[in-house]
C-alpha positions in Angstrom: 112.9 97.0 112.2 113.9 96.7 108.5 110.5 95.4 107.5 108.7 98.1 109.4 110.9 100.8 107.8 110.3 99.3 104.4 106.5 99.3 105.0 106.4 102.8 106.4 108.4 104.4 103.6 106.5 102.4 101.1 103.2 103.7 102.5 104.4 107.3 102.4 105.4 107.0 98.7 102.2 105.1 97.8 100.2 107.9 99.5 102.1 110.5 97.4 101.4 108.5 94.2 97.7 108.1 95.1 97.3 111.8 95.7 99.1 112.5 92.4 96.6 110.3 90.6 93.7 112.2 92.2 95.3 115.4 91.0 95.4 114.0 87.4 91.7 113.2 87.7 91.0 116.9 87.9 92.0 117.1 84.2 88.5 115.6 83.5 87.2 119.0 84.3 89.9 121.5 83.2 93.5 122.6 83.3 92.6 125.2 85.9 91.1 122.5 88.1 94.3 120.4 87.8 96.5 123.4 88.9 94.0 124.4 91.7 93.9 120.8 93.0 97.7 120.6 92.7 98.1 123.7 95.0 96.0 122.0 97.7 97.2 118.4 97.4 100.9 119.1 97.1 101.2 122.0 99.5 102.2 119.7 102.4 104.8 118.0 100.2 106.3 121.3 99.2 106.9 122.4 102.8 110.4 121.9 104.3 109.1 119.1 106.5 107.0 117.5 103.7 110.0 117.6 101.3 112.2 116.0 103.9 109.7 113.2 104.6 109.0 112.5 100.9 112.6 112.4 99.7 113.8 110.8 102.9 111.2 108.0 102.4 112.3 107.7 98.8 116.0 107.4 99.7 115.4 105.0 102.5 113.1 102.8 100.4 115.7 102.7 97.6 118.4 101.8 100.1 116.3 99.0 101.6 115.6 97.7 98.1 119.3 97.5 97.4 119.8 95.8 100.8 117.1 93.3 99.9 118.9 92.5 96.6 122.1 91.9 98.6 120.2 89.7 101.1 118.7 87.5 98.4 120.3 84.1 98.2 118.7 83.3 94.8 117.2 85.1 91.9 114.8 82.4 90.7 112.0 83.9 92.7 108.2 83.7 92.2 106.7 85.9 89.5 104.9 88.2 91.9 108.1 89.0 93.8 110.2 89.3 90.6 107.7 91.7 89.1 107.8 93.9 92.2 111.6 93.8 92.2 111.9 94.7 88.5 109.4 97.6 88.8 111.1 98.8 92.0 114.4 99.1 90.1 112.8 100.7 87.0 111.0 103.4 88.9 114.1 105.4 90.0 115.6 105.2 86.5 112.4 106.6 85.0 111.8 109.1 87.8 115.2 110.8 87.8 114.4 112.9 84.7 111.0 113.9 86.0 112.2 115.0 89.4 115.0 117.0 88.0 112.8 118.5 85.3 110.3 119.8 87.9 111.8 120.4 91.3 115.4 121.2 90.1 114.2 123.4 87.2 112.0 125.3 89.6 114.6 125.8 92.3 117.8 126.2 90.2 116.5 127.9 87.1 113.5 129.8 88.5 111.2 128.1 86.0 107.5 128.3 86.6 106.4 124.6 86.8 102.7 123.9 86.7 100.6 121.3 84.9 100.6 123.3 81.7 104.4 123.5 81.7 104.8 119.8 82.4 102.2 118.6 79.9 103.7 120.9 77.2 107.2 119.5 77.8 105.8 115.9 77.7 103.3 115.9 74.9 104.2 118.9 72.7 108.0 119.2 72.8 108.8 115.5 73.3 105.9 113.0 73.4 108.4 110.3 74.4 108.6 112.0 77.8 104.8 111.7 78.1 104.9 108.0 77.4 107.7 107.6 79.9 105.7 109.6 82.5 102.8 107.2 82.1 105.2 104.3 82.6 106.6 105.9 85.7 103.3 106.2 87.5 101.9 102.9 86.4 105.1 101.2 87.4 104.9 102.9 90.8 101.2 102.0 91.1 101.6 98.3 90.3 104.7 98.1 92.6 102.8 99.7 95.4 99.7 97.6 94.9 101.8 94.4 95.1 103.4 95.6 98.3 100.0 96.6 99.8 98.6 93.2 98.8 101.5 91.2 100.3 101.0 93.2 103.5 97.2 93.1 103.8 96.6 89.5 102.7 98.0 88.4 106.0 95.2 90.3 107.8 92.1 88.2 108.8 89.7 90.9 107.4 91.4 91.2 104.0 89.2 88.5 102.3 86.0 90.4 102.9 87.5 93.7 101.5 89.5 92.3 98.6 86.9 92.9 95.9 86.5 96.6 97.0 90.3 97.1 97.1 90.8 95.4 93.7 88.1 97.6 92.1 89.8 100.7 93.5 93.2 99.5 92.3 91.7 99.5 88.7 89.5 102.5 88.9 92.0 105.1 90.4 94.7 104.7 87.7 92.1 104.5 84.9 90.5 107.8 85.9 93.9 109.4 86.5 95.0 108.4 83.0 91.8 109.8 81.5 92.2 113.1 83.3 95.9 113.4 82.3 95.2 112.7 78.7 92.3 115.2 78.6 94.6 117.8 80.1 97.4 116.9 77.6 95.0 117.2 74.7 94.1 120.8 75.8 97.7 121.8 76.2 98.8 120.4 72.8 95.9 122.3 71.1 97.1 125.6 72.6 100.8 124.9 71.9 100.1 124.2 68.2 99.9 127.9 67.9 103.6 129.0 67.6 102.9 132.5 68.8 101.1 131.3 71.9 103.9 128.8 72.6 106.7 131.4 72.3 104.8 133.7 74.7 104.2 130.8 77.0 107.9 130.0 77.2 108.8 133.5 78.1 106.1 133.6 80.8 107.2 130.4 82.5 111.0 131.1 81.9 111.7 128.0 79.8 115.2 126.6 80.2 117.7 127.9 77.6 120.3 125.7 75.9 122.9 126.1 78.7 120.4 125.3 81.4 119.1 122.3 79.5 122.6 121.0 79.1 123.1 121.2 82.9 119.8 119.4 83.4 120.9 116.5 81.1 124.3 116.3 82.8 122.7 116.0 86.2 120.3 113.4 84.9 123.1 111.3 83.5 125.1 111.6 86.7 122.2 110.4 88.9 121.4 107.6 86.4 125.0 106.3 86.4 125.1 106.6 90.2 121.9 104.5 90.7 123.0 101.9 88.2 126.3 101.6 89.9 124.6 101.0 93.3 122.4 98.3 91.8 125.3 96.6 90.2 127.2 96.8 93.5 124.3 95.2 95.4 124.3 92.3 92.9 128.1 92.0 93.0 128.4 91.9 96.8 126.1 88.8 96.8 128.9 86.9 95.0 131.5 88.2 97.4 129.4 87.1 100.3 128.9 83.7 98.8 132.6 83.2 98.4 133.2 84.1 102.0 130.5 81.7 103.2 132.0 78.9 101.2 135.3 79.6 102.8 133.7 79.4 106.3 132.3 75.9 105.9 128.9 74.1 105.2 125.6 73.3 106.9 124.1 69.8 106.4 120.3 70.0 106.3 118.0 66.9 106.3 114.3 67.1 105.7 111.5 64.9 107.1 111.2 63.0 103.7 114.9 62.0 103.9 116.2 64.5 101.3 119.4 66.3 102.3 121.3 69.4 101.1 124.4 71.3 101.9 124.8 75.1 102.0 127.1 77.8 103.5 126.5 79.1 107.0 124.5 82.3 107.2 121.9 81.3 104.6 118.3 80.8 105.8 116.7 77.4 105.7 114.0 78.8 103.3 116.6 80.2 100.9 118.5 76.9 101.0 115.4 74.9 100.3 114.4 77.1 97.3 117.9 77.2 95.9 117.9 73.4 95.9 114.4 73.3 94.3 112.9 71.7 97.5 109.2 72.7 97.9 108.7 75.0 100.9 105.7 77.1 101.8 106.2 80.9 102.2 103.2 83.1 101.6 105.0 86.4 102.4 108.0 85.6 100.3 110.4 85.0 103.2 109.8 88.3 105.1 109.1 86.7 108.4 105.5 87.9 108.6 103.2 85.0 107.6 104.7 82.0 109.6 103.8 79.6 106.8 107.4 78.6 106.3 107.7 77.3 109.9 109.6 74.1 110.6 110.1 71.9 113.6 113.8 71.4 114.4 114.2 67.7 115.2 117.9 67.8 115.5 120.6 70.4 115.8 118.7 73.3 117.3 121.9 74.2 119.1 123.4 75.1 115.7 120.8 77.9 115.3 121.0 81.4 116.9 118.1 82.3 119.2 115.1 83.8 117.4 115.1 87.6 117.1 112.3 89.6 118.8 110.5 89.9 115.5 110.6 86.2 114.7 109.6 85.3 118.3 106.6 87.6 118.0 105.4 85.7 114.9 106.0 82.3 116.5 104.1 83.4 119.6 101.2 84.5 117.4 100.7 80.9 116.1 101.4 79.3 119.5 104.6 77.6 118.2 106.6 75.3 120.4 110.2 75.9 121.4 111.5 73.7 118.6 109.6 75.5 115.9 111.3 78.2 113.9 110.6 80.3 110.8 112.6 78.9 108.0 113.1 82.3 106.4 114.7 83.6 109.6 116.6 80.6 110.9 120.2 80.8 109.7 122.3 77.8 110.9 125.9 78.6 111.9 127.1 75.2 110.8 126.8 71.5 111.7 123.9 69.1 111.1 120.2 70.2 111.1 117.1 68.0 110.7 113.8 69.7 110.1 110.1 68.9 109.5 108.1 71.2 107.3 104.8 71.9 109.2 102.7 73.2 106.4 102.1 72.0 102.8 103.5 74.0 99.9 99.9 75.0 99.1 99.6 76.9 102.3 97.4 80.0 102.2 97.6 83.4 104.0 95.0 82.3 106.5 97.4 79.5 107.6 99.5 82.3 109.1 96.7 83.6 111.3 96.7 82.8 115.1 95.2 79.3 115.5 94.3 77.3 118.6 97.2 75.2 119.9 95.4 71.9 119.3 95.5 72.5 115.5 99.2 71.8 115.8 98.6 68.5 117.6 97.6 68.0 121.2 96.2 65.2 123.3 92.8 66.1 124.6 89.9 64.2 126.2 87.0 64.5 123.8 83.8 62.7 123.0 83.7 60.9 119.6 80.5 60.0 117.8 80.2 57.5 114.9 76.9 57.0 113.0 76.1 54.7 110.2 73.1 53.7 108.0 72.0 50.1 108.6 71.9 47.8 105.5 72.7 50.7 103.2 74.4 48.4 100.6 71.2 46.4 100.2 69.3 49.6 99.9 71.6 51.2 97.3 71.5 48.1 95.1 67.8 48.7 94.3 68.2 52.4 93.4 69.6 54.4 90.5 72.9 56.2 91.2 71.1 59.6 91.1 68.7 58.4 93.8 71.5 57.1 96.0 73.3 60.4 95.8 70.1 62.3 96.5 69.3 60.1 99.5 72.8 60.4 101.0 72.8 64.1 100.6 69.5 64.4 102.4 70.9 62.1 105.1 74.2 64.0 105.5 72.3 67.3 105.6 70.2 66.0 108.5 73.0 64.4 110.4 75.5 67.2 109.8 73.1 69.9 111.0 72.3 67.8 114.1 76.0 67.7 115.0 76.6 71.4 114.3 73.4 72.5 116.1 74.7 70.8 119.2 78.2 72.4 119.0 80.1 69.4 117.6 82.8 69.4 114.9 81.8 67.3 111.9 85.1 65.5 111.2 84.2 63.6 108.0 81.7 61.5 106.1 82.9 58.0 105.5 80.8 56.3 102.9 77.4 56.4 104.5 78.9 57.0 107.9 79.5 60.1 110.0 82.3 60.9 112.4 82.0 63.9 114.8 84.0 65.3 117.7 82.7 67.1 120.7 84.5 69.0 123.5 87.6 70.0 121.6 87.5 73.5 123.1 84.9 73.0 125.9 86.3 69.9 127.6 85.2 66.4 128.2 82.2 67.1 130.4 80.6 69.6 128.0 81.6 67.4 125.0 80.0 64.3 126.4 76.7 66.1 127.1 76.8 67.7 123.6 77.5 64.2 122.0 74.4 62.8 123.7 72.4 65.8 122.6 73.6 65.3 119.0 72.6 61.6 119.2 69.1 62.6 120.4 68.8 65.1 117.5 70.0 62.5 115.0 67.2 60.1 116.2 64.6 62.8 115.9 65.8 63.9 112.4 66.1 60.4 111.0 62.4 59.9 112.0 61.6 63.2 110.2 63.6 62.1 107.1 61.7 58.8 107.0 58.4 60.6 107.0 59.5 63.0 104.3 60.8 60.1 102.1 58.1 57.6 102.9 57.0 57.3 99.3 60.6 56.8 98.0 61.7 54.1 100.6 60.7 50.5 100.7 61.5 50.5 104.4 62.6 53.3 106.8 66.2 54.3 107.2 67.8 52.9 110.4 71.0 54.2 111.9 73.5 53.0 114.5 75.3 55.5 116.8 78.4 54.8 119.0 79.8 57.4 121.5 82.8 57.2 123.7 84.8 59.9 125.5 88.5 59.5 126.1 92.0 60.8 125.3 92.8 61.3 121.6 95.4 63.2 119.6 93.7 66.2 117.9 95.1 68.3 115.2 94.9 69.6 111.6 95.9 66.6 109.5 95.8 65.8 105.8 97.4 66.9 102.5 96.9 70.0 100.4 93.2 71.0 100.3 92.2 67.9 102.3 93.7 69.2 105.6 91.1 69.3 108.4 90.8 68.9 112.1 90.5 65.3 113.1 91.4 62.9 115.9 93.3 59.6 116.1 93.9 57.2 118.9 92.4 54.3 120.9 89.3 56.3 122.0 88.4 56.9 118.3 88.6 53.2 117.6 86.5 52.4 120.7 83.7 54.8 119.5 83.8 53.2 116.1 83.4 49.7 117.6 80.6 50.8 119.8 78.7 51.9 116.7 79.1 48.3 115.3 77.8 47.0 118.6 74.4 48.6 117.8 73.9 45.7 115.4 74.4 43.1 118.1 71.9 44.8 120.4 69.4 45.9 117.7 69.6 49.4 119.1 70.1 52.8 117.7 72.7 54.0 120.3 75.5 52.4 122.4 77.3 54.8 124.7 80.1 54.1 127.2 79.3 54.6 130.8 82.3 56.8 131.2 80.7 59.2 128.7 77.4 59.1 130.5 79.1 59.9 133.9 80.9 62.8 132.4 77.8 64.2 130.8 75.7 64.2 134.0 72.7 62.9 132.1 70.7 60.2 134.0 70.5 57.1 131.8 69.8 54.7 134.7 66.5 53.7 133.0 68.3 52.2 130.0 70.0 48.7 129.9 73.6 48.4 131.1 75.8 45.9 129.3 79.4 44.8 129.2 81.0 44.6 125.8 84.3 43.2 124.6 86.2 45.7 122.5 89.0 44.5 120.3 92.3 45.9 121.5 91.1 46.4 125.1 92.0 43.9 127.8 89.0 44.7 130.0 85.3 44.7 129.0 83.7 48.1 128.6 80.5 49.1 130.5 77.9 50.7 128.1 74.3 51.9 128.0 72.1 50.6 125.3 69.4 52.9 124.0 67.0 51.3 121.5 65.8 54.7 120.0 68.2 57.7 120.4 65.2 60.1 120.3 64.1 58.5 123.7 67.1 60.1 125.5 65.9 62.3 128.3 65.2 66.0 127.7 68.2 66.9 129.9 70.5 65.7 127.1 69.0 68.3 124.7 71.4 71.1 124.0 71.8 73.7 121.3 74.9 75.5 120.2 73.5 78.9 120.8 72.1 78.0 124.1 75.1 76.5 125.8 
């Protein structure tokens, strides 16, 4: 609820600032255009309802900012968060004088406040106020843009629109400043005539000395009040810390063996960061991105149940019952052991809904291994550039064969290829797709040999092994190398079937189990029994001399499944 309220009030205030900037742009035409635009744009905000919404949003947003300060367990926060916090605290201090000098002067002193009045006060009477006004709106704009960015970057579509939004974030304030400066230049030119300026002050009912003293007094009172609230928010943090220390400690152990202690009530994420333990958190600990999630391996009973908001985020990423958001999980005491599920380099997209298998599931899939025969001998006779060129052509052909048949290209290993089939579609569809990919590989290696006939002393030959069985599938790796892969006995079996192609002088060896699941008739090909290291029983396989000779029924395309 707090996050939604902060977002809603922030959007209201950002909308007001944006419209104000558009109003400033009218200064590129004339002062009359600025005032005319002002009457249209600001009319809703001047109504009783609009005034209540605007100032209510401002008051609530400030209150939530102070509450956020109180809630923070540490002040050594990332630069982006720190900048937003500093700007958020600076805006009210800078804004108090402007609000009192416009709204209050208009309502209390019956002063006519329009753009000419404001620009004259800022750039003719006291240019320092003009500089301060620029600081106000640019501080509000940057603060709002950071908030908008932190909100939108968790949306799947944000990446495509980011360049457009970034351009608007630069263009709008630039044009606004240009319009305001042109309007100010016109006002200063008119006010340089003392007679005009004296008549102008009479016409708008300029504040006299007594009224101005009242204005200054009110400004000082509001400033002191706000500073007092900020100091109180920071001070209460230390009071709370003292209370928590009195209540006891939580002992937290991580998957790498490191351990820390902290008072109950502090979130796991705050405790990690306070102890300089790396922990991912794209949204800054606001419970929106899920990148800080951990698996509780011990002591889950020491944690309160997840709130409705936390549970919603956990459900979005198909998290198990032992998975919690580190930024929301606040142990009440005792011993807790956790496993961080994402690397510290986690990106916004890691918080998007993902298939359950990415977190680790056992699935029956088809695994394909392919390798170039006698590649070491081949590469010894070629320059490094030629080897790289040849491998890239080969990988392009084999990779496209896999993807065209709906497979997942797991990795390239030297001159070898590993691919997975049926992760989402099941074992039967995966087995048929794997055979289709093998047939395509056979056809494309023949095409590649024809294309490179003048560059090769002898044609390229490949060996392909395919097996379908249970394997653990998930996103594995470190940092930027994280990818979907599979591990298990079935993967080892497929790899060893690929090596069996050398023994049979064949291009493809596929397990009978895979053939049966695929529904493809391979009765015309030789059936053999092979010994697989690690298996107690021999494995029945089909041996295909040339993979391109697989029957047409094995042919399948991704778009035609």
